[in-house]
Structure formats: structure tokens, C-alpha cells
C-alpha positions as CSV (number, residue, x, y, z in Angstrom):
1,X,-108.0,2.6,-12.2
2,X,-106.7,4.2,-15.2
3,X,-106.9,7.7,-13.5
4,X,-105.0,6.3,-10.4
5,X,-102.4,5.2,-13.0
6,X,-102.3,8.3,-14.8
7,X,-101.8,10.4,-11.5
8,X,-98.9,7.9,-10.5
9,X,-97.1,8.4,-13.7
10,X,-97.8,12.2,-13.3
11,X,-96.0,12.0,-9.8
12,X,-93.2,10.0,-11.1
13,X,-92.7,11.6,-14.3
14,X,-90.1,14.5,-13.1
15,X,-88.0,11.8,-11.4
16,X,-88.1,9.7,-14.8
17,X,-86.8,12.8,-16.4
18,X,-84.0,13.5,-14.0
19,X,-82.8,10.0,-14.1
20,X,-82.9,10.2,-18.0
21,X,-80.9,13.3,-18.0
22,X,-78.7,12.0,-15.5
23,X,-78.1,8.8,-17.8
24,X,-77.5,11.1,-20.8
25,X,-74.9,12.9,-19.2
26,X,-73.2,9.9,-17.7
27,X,-72.8,8.1,-21.2
28,X,-71.3,11.4,-22.4
29,X,-68.5,11.2,-20.1
30,X,-65.2,9.6,-21.4
31,X,-64.7,6.0,-20.5
32,X,-62.1,5.2,-17.8
33,X,-60.5,1.9,-17.3
34,X,-60.3,1.1,-13.6
35,X,-57.9,-1.5,-12.7
36,X,-56.2,-2.7,-9.4
37,X,-52.8,-4.1,-9.0
38,X,-52.2,-7.2,-7.0
39,X,-48.9,-6.9,-5.2
40,X,-46.9,-10.1,-5.2
41,X,-44.3,-10.6,-2.5
42,X,-41.1,-11.8,-3.9
43,X,-39.9,-14.2,-1.3
44,X,-37.1,-16.3,-2.5
45,X,-37.4,-14.5,-5.8
46,X,-34.6,-14.5,-8.8
47,X,-33.5,-11.1,-7.7
48,X,-32.8,-12.1,-4.2
49,X,-30.8,-15.2,-5.3
50,X,-28.8,-13.1,-7.6
51,X,-28.1,-10.8,-4.9
52,X,-27.2,-13.2,-2.3
53,X,-24.8,-15.0,-5.0
54,X,-23.2,-11.5,-5.6
55,X,-22.7,-10.7,-2.1
56,X,-21.0,-13.8,-1.2
57,X,-18.6,-13.6,-4.5
58,X,-17.8,-9.9,-3.3
59,X,-16.9,-11.4,0.3
60,X,-14.7,-14.0,-1.2
61,X,-13.1,-11.4,-3.4
62,X,-12.3,-9.3,-0.5
63,X,-10.9,-12.0,1.4
64,X,-8.4,-13.1,-1.4
65,X,-7.5,-9.5,-1.9
66,X,-6.5,-9.4,2.0
67,X,-4.7,-12.7,1.6
68,X,-2.6,-11.2,-1.2
69,X,-2.0,-7.8,0.5
70,X,-0.5,-9.8,3.3
71,X,1.5,-11.5,0.8
72,X,2.6,-8.3,-0.9
73,X,3.9,-6.8,2.7
74,X,6.1,-10.1,3.1
75,X,7.3,-9.9,-0.1
76,X,8.4,-6.4,0.6
77,X,10.2,-7.4,3.8
78,X,11.6,-10.4,2.2
79,X,13.3,-7.9,-0.3
80,X,14.7,-5.8,1.9
81,X,12.1,-3.2,2.0
82,X,11.9,-2.7,-1.8
83,X,8.6,-1.8,-3.1
84,X,9.4,-1.7,-6.9
85,X,8.8,-5.1,-8.6
86,X,11.4,-4.5,-11.1
87,X,13.9,-4.6,-8.3
88,X,12.2,-7.0,-6.1
89,X,11.7,-10.4,-7.6
90,X,9.4,-11.5,-4.5
91,X,7.3,-8.8,-5.1
92,X,7.0,-9.4,-8.9
93,X,6.3,-12.9,-8.0
94,X,3.3,-12.1,-5.9
95,X,1.8,-9.5,-8.3
96,X,1.8,-12.2,-11.4
97,X,0.1,-14.5,-9.2
98,X,-2.6,-12.3,-8.0
99,X,-3.1,-11.2,-11.7
100,X,-3.6,-14.7,-12.6
101,X,-6.0,-15.3,-9.9
102,X,-7.9,-12.1,-11.4
103,X,-7.1,-10.0,-8.1
104,X,-7.3,-6.3,-9.1
105,X,-3.6,-5.1,-9.3
106,X,-5.0,-1.5,-8.4
107,X,-5.9,-2.7,-5.0
108,X,-2.4,-4.0,-4.3
109,X,-0.8,-1.2,-6.0
110,X,-2.8,1.5,-3.7
111,X,-1.8,-0.7,-0.6
112,X,1.8,-0.7,-2.0
113,X,1.6,3.2,-2.4
114,X,-0.2,4.1,1.0
115,X,2.2,2.2,2.9
116,X,5.2,3.9,1.3
117,X,3.7,7.3,2.1
118,X,5.3,7.7,5.4
119,X,7.8,10.5,6.7
120,X,11.2,9.7,8.4
121,X,11.5,10.7,11.9
122,X,14.7,10.8,14.3
123,X,14.5,11.0,18.2
124,X,17.2,11.1,20.4
125,X,16.8,9.9,23.9
126,X,19.0,9.9,27.2
127,X,18.6,6.9,29.6
128,X,20.0,6.5,33.1
129,X,23.5,5.3,33.5
130,X,24.9,7.4,30.7
131,X,22.9,5.5,27.9
132,X,22.1,7.2,24.8
133,X,19.3,5.7,22.4
134,X,18.7,6.8,18.6
135,X,15.5,6.1,17.6
136,X,15.0,6.6,13.6
137,X,11.9,5.1,11.7
138,X,9.0,6.2,9.4
139,X,5.6,6.6,10.5
140,X,2.2,8.2,8.4
141,X,1.8,10.7,11.5
142,X,5.4,11.9,12.7
143,X,3.8,14.4,15.6
144,X,1.6,11.4,16.9
145,X,4.8,8.8,16.7
146,X,6.7,11.1,18.6
147,X,4.3,12.0,21.3
148,X,3.7,8.0,21.6
149,X,7.6,7.8,22.2
150,X,7.7,10.6,24.6
151,X,5.3,9.0,26.8
152,X,7.0,5.7,26.6
153,X,10.5,7.0,27.5
154,X,9.3,8.9,30.1
155,X,7.8,5.9,31.9
156,X,10.9,4.2,32.0
157,X,12.7,7.1,33.6
158,X,14.2,8.4,30.2
159,X,14.1,11.7,28.5
160,X,14.3,13.2,25.1
161,X,17.3,15.0,24.2
162,X,17.8,18.3,22.3
163,X,17.8,17.3,18.5
164,X,21.4,16.4,17.1
165,X,23.0,16.5,20.3
166,X,23.6,13.0,21.0
167,X,24.0,12.1,17.3
168,X,26.9,14.5,16.5
169,X,28.9,14.0,19.9
170,X,28.7,10.4,20.2
171,X,27.7,8.8,16.8
172,X,29.0,8.4,13.5
173,X,26.6,7.8,10.5
174,X,27.0,4.4,8.8
175,X,25.6,3.9,5.3
176,X,25.6,0.7,2.8
177,X,24.6,1.7,-0.4
178,X,23.6,-1.0,-3.0
179,X,24.3,0.5,-6.5
180,X,23.3,-1.5,-9.7
181,X,26.2,-2.5,-11.9
182,X,27.4,-4.3,-14.9
183,X,26.3,-3.7,-18.5
184,X,23.8,-0.5,-19.1
185,X,24.9,0.9,-15.7
186,X,27.5,3.7,-15.2
187,X,29.3,1.6,-13.0
188,X,30.4,-1.2,-15.3
189,X,33.1,-2.8,-12.9
190,X,34.7,-2.7,-9.4
191,X,37.2,-0.3,-10.5
192,X,34.7,2.3,-11.7
193,X,32.6,1.6,-8.3
194,X,35.6,2.2,-6.5
195,X,36.1,5.8,-8.2
196,X,32.6,6.3,-7.4
197,X,32.9,5.6,-3.5
198,X,36.3,7.8,-3.4
199,X,34.1,10.6,-4.8
200,X,31.5,10.3,-2.3
201,X,33.7,9.9,0.7
202,X,33.1,6.2,1.0
203,X,35.2,3.9,3.2
204,X,34.8,0.6,1.3
205,X,33.3,-0.9,-1.9
206,X,32.4,-4.4,-2.2
207,X,30.9,-6.3,-5.4
208,X,27.6,-8.3,-4.7
209,X,24.7,-10.2,-6.5
210,X,21.1,-8.9,-6.0
211,X,18.4,-10.7,-7.8
212,X,21.1,-12.2,-10.0
213,X,22.3,-9.1,-11.0
214,X,25.8,-7.4,-10.4
215,X,25.8,-4.6,-7.8
216,X,28.3,-2.7,-5.6
217,X,27.9,-2.2,-1.9
218,X,29.2,1.2,-0.9
219,X,30.3,1.7,3.1
220,X,30.2,5.4,4.2
221,X,30.8,6.6,7.6
222,X,29.7,10.3,7.4
223,X,26.5,12.3,7.3
224,X,26.2,12.2,3.5
225,X,22.7,12.3,2.1
226,X,22.9,9.1,0.0
227,X,19.7,10.1,-1.9
228,X,21.6,13.0,-3.6
229,X,24.2,10.6,-5.4
230,X,21.6,9.6,-8.0
231,X,23.3,6.1,-8.1
232,X,21.7,4.4,-5.3
233,X,18.7,2.1,-5.8
234,X,18.5,1.3,-2.1
235,X,20.3,1.5,1.1
236,X,20.5,0.5,4.4
237,X,21.4,3.3,7.0
238,X,22.4,2.9,10.5
239,X,24.6,4.4,13.5
240,X,27.8,3.5,15.2
241,X,29.9,4.9,18.0
242,X,32.6,7.2,17.2
243,X,36.2,5.7,17.3
């Protein structure tokens, strides 16, 4: 039996040596920490709650800004088209209220500036029966506006006239210039305003009150460029038939 055991041990000795060598090499390897990360799904986590709250707040801010943009537009119309809050008390009131309600003024100022960046255009139309039509306005895209008007007048049997023909032959230019007056102005009284009106070829000068301040309304029947006078703050221009 001892002989058989010796034979068995002789047969498995190489395997034991190989196992011992392998174990020795394994023990010499650097230890490595092996771990797994369990992924957790957030569901209604704090981050999602914050995100939803922020989105709702941003929507409310955008809605409030749109309301004040419409209010600014109405204030500009109520103030005779004046976009300067220093000269338009309606616009100044809306901007002050918007600031009090934490509406970014930069948003409203961009709207005011964007709406103001328009180019004037003038179109003369000849209609059936000897009717002449003058179209004067402003648009962000004058070419697109002209194209649209040309198609519209053609639909009703009208045609575009040569530029300047109808205006020069059948109409005079009528301009009302509103000039600031009183202390601190070049036009301190009605006499000064009258002299100013004579210098630029005006037909009439009238003293008025604009936003609680003295001003002078100057009427001109001519083709004068009112913007070149350097006095006017705003004006209303129209056309009248030649007398």
C-alpha cells in the first residue's frame, strides 16, 4: 500500500509543483480592486423637479415680456409714434412698470430698436377715372413691400406711375413740425418760433403743449426736408392737392 501511495504521489507531484508555481506567480500580481456600480434611475429626482420649475418660470417670464412688448407698442402709438421715452410719457410709464416687475429692459429696448429700423418708401398709383393715390409708409423690406403693393393695385385695375410724376404735378407737401420750446430751447417764445418758421418757409406757426411742455407747431407747404432743420423733435407729414 505504501508502494502504491508513493507511485500516486510520484504521478501528481509535477502537477502540484505547477500549481505551487502558479499560486506563487498569482500572489506576486498587484492587487486590483474590482467593483461594480449600481445605476439608479432618477425618476422624479431633485434635478428633474428643479428643471420643471425653471421651465415653468421661464415660460412665465416670456409671457410677461410679450405682454409688455404689446404695451410698449400701444404706448408708442398713443405717443404719436415717438419711441424716445424722454419725449413719450406713455412709453416711459410702461418701461418703469416693466422694470418694477423685473422684466429685462434690454428685451423691450431691442424690440423698440428693431421696430424702428425701417426704411421709408413712396409709391404713386394711377387708378381708373382720373384718380391718383399716393402711398407713403415704412417697411423693413422695401422691395418686398413694393412688390406686394404692385400686385394689389394691379388686381383692382390700377397701375404704378412714374416716380415723382403724380406728386410733383398734382400735390403739395404738407408738414407739421413739432418743435420743443420754452426755457433751455432755441425757441423761447412765439416770436422766436415765428422767425424760425419764416426762415424755413413755413406758412403758419402755432403754440401748443406736448406732455406738459411748451412746443410750437410749424406748418409747411413745400418739399422741404424737415429733418435737415435740426430743430424738430417729431413731425407729421402728409400731402394736399395743389390749390
